[in-house]
KOLMAR-78984 format. One record per residue (C-alpha): residue in one letter; x, y, z. Coordinates in Angstrom, 1 decimal, m for minus. Each point is the difference from the previous one (the first is absolute). Layout:
// residues N
  type      px      py      pz
     a       X       Y       Z
...
//
This chain:
// residues 136
  type      px      py      pz
     m   m33.3    25.2    67.4
     f    m2.1     2.8     1.6
     n    m1.3     2.7    m2.3
     f    m1.0     2.8     2.3
     k    m2.0     2.8    m1.5
     n    m0.9     2.1     3.0
     i     1.8     0.4     3.3
     l    m1.5     1.4     3.2
     y     2.2     1.6     2.7
     p    m1.9     0.9     3.2
     i     1.8     3.0     1.6
     d     0.0     1.1     3.6
     l     0.3     3.8    m0.1
     d     0.9     0.2     3.6
     s     3.0    m2.4    m0.2
     k     3.4     1.6     0.2
     n     1.5    m2.8    m1.9
     i    m1.5    m1.1    m3.3
     s     3.1    m1.4    m1.7
     s    m2.1    m2.8    m1.4
     l    m1.7     2.6    m2.3
     g     3.2     0.5    m2.0
     k     0.3    m3.8    m0.5
     a    m3.7    m0.2    m1.1
     l     0.6     2.8    m2.5
     e     3.1    m1.8    m1.4
     f    m2.1    m3.2    m0.3
     a    m2.7     1.9    m1.9
     e     2.6     1.5    m2.3
     f     1.6    m3.4    m0.6
     l    m3.3    m1.6    m0.9
     n    m1.1     3.1    m2.0
     c    m3.4     0.1     1.7
     p    m2.0     2.7     1.9
     i     0.3     0.2     3.7
     h    m2.9     1.1     2.2
     i     0.9     1.7     3.2
     l    m2.8    m0.2     2.5
     y    m0.4     1.6     3.4
     v    m2.8    m1.3     2.2
     n    m1.2     2.2     2.7
     d    m0.9    m2.6     2.6
     i    m3.2     0.6     1.9
     e     1.1    m2.2     2.9
     a     3.3     2.0     0.3
     g    m1.9     3.2     0.6
     y     0.9     1.6    m3.4
     r     3.6     0.4     1.0
     h     0.9     2.1    m3.1
     p    m2.0     2.8    m1.4
     a     0.6    m1.0    m3.6
     d    m3.1    m0.9    m2.0
     r     1.1     1.1    m3.4
     e     2.2    m1.5    m2.6
     d     2.2     3.1    m0.2
     a     1.0    m0.5     3.6
     v     1.2    m3.5    m0.8
     a     1.9     1.3    m3.1
     l     1.7     2.7     2.1
     r     1.2    m2.5     2.6
     v     1.4    m2.2    m2.7
     k     1.8     3.0    m1.6
     e     1.5     0.8     3.4
     v     1.8    m3.3     0.3
     i     0.6    m1.1    m3.6
     p     2.3     1.8    m2.4
     e    m2.0     1.5    m2.9
     s     2.3    m1.7    m2.5
     m    m1.3    m3.3     1.2
     l    m3.6     1.0    m0.5
     e     0.3     1.3    m3.5
     n    m0.3    m3.3    m1.9
     l    m2.7    m1.5     2.1
     e    m3.8    m0.1    m0.3
     i    m1.1     0.8     3.6
     i    m3.6     0.0     1.1
     y    m0.5     1.6     3.4
     a    m3.1    m1.0     2.0
     v    m1.6     0.4     3.4
     s    m2.6    m2.0     1.9
     k    m1.6     0.0     3.4
     g    m0.7    m3.2     2.0
     k     1.8    m2.9     1.5
     t     3.4    m0.1    m1.6
     a     0.3    m3.6    m1.2
     e    m3.6    m0.2    m1.1
     e     0.3     3.3    m2.0
     i     3.3    m1.2    m1.6
     v    m1.6    m3.3    m1.2
     k    m3.1     1.8    m1.2
     y     2.1     2.5    m1.9
     a     2.1    m2.8    m1.6
     q    m3.2    m1.8    m1.1
     n    m1.5     3.2    m1.5
     n     3.1     1.0    m1.9
     n     1.3    m3.3    m1.4
     i     3.0    m0.1     2.3
     d     2.0    m3.2    m0.4
     l     2.8     0.8     2.5
     i     0.1     1.8     3.3
     i     3.3     1.2     1.4
     v     0.2     0.8     3.7
     g     2.7     1.2     2.3
     h     0.7    m1.8     3.2
     k     1.7     1.2     3.1
     h     1.1    m2.6     2.6
     r    m1.8     0.4     3.3
     g     0.9    m1.7     3.3
     k    m2.0    m2.9     1.3
     i    m1.9     2.1     2.6
     y    m1.0     2.7    m2.5
     s    m1.1    m2.7    m2.5
     s    m2.1    m1.8     2.6
     v    m1.9     3.2     0.9
     f    m0.3     1.8    m3.4
     d    m1.0    m1.3    m3.4
     s     2.5     0.2    m2.8
     t    m1.5     1.6    m3.1
     d     2.2    m1.9    m2.4
     v    m1.0    m3.4     1.5
     n    m3.7     1.1    m0.1
     i     0.4     0.8    m3.7
     i     1.7    m3.4    m0.7
     d    m2.8    m1.8     1.9
     a    m2.8     1.9    m1.8
     a     1.4     0.1    m3.6
     s    m0.6    m2.7    m2.5
     l     2.9     1.1    m2.3
     p     3.8     0.2     0.4
     v     1.4     2.3     2.6
     l     3.6     1.0    m0.1
     v     1.4     1.0     3.4
     i     3.0     2.3     0.1
     p     1.8     0.6     3.3
     e     0.3     3.7     1.1
     k     3.5     1.0     0.7
//
């Protein structure tokens, strides 16, 4: 049986739908372990979001998740700059993460053939379990 002690959820602050975050928080509560919520300001994406502080990440989480759900959790907010998948894997290694939870939004074949999928890049780069939760 798995004994997860630290979970990482990479968040996209620009996404309108981050329903997978709620499921990730439920998972952390069920396992009674801390959850790290990391935003990576991707250099190649042209710094799409101005957030470069942990409090901006916390604010976004509090906008979409009821406070009652956050009360009993140990949440570590973090930010990084660089290539998204590489930064997520590096953060996981540096913070003893043993599970990464990512959201996935289905894209059409044409979109998928032109653009990289962050969740697939994370799965390819990580050497630890990655749980993929479909976005609604």
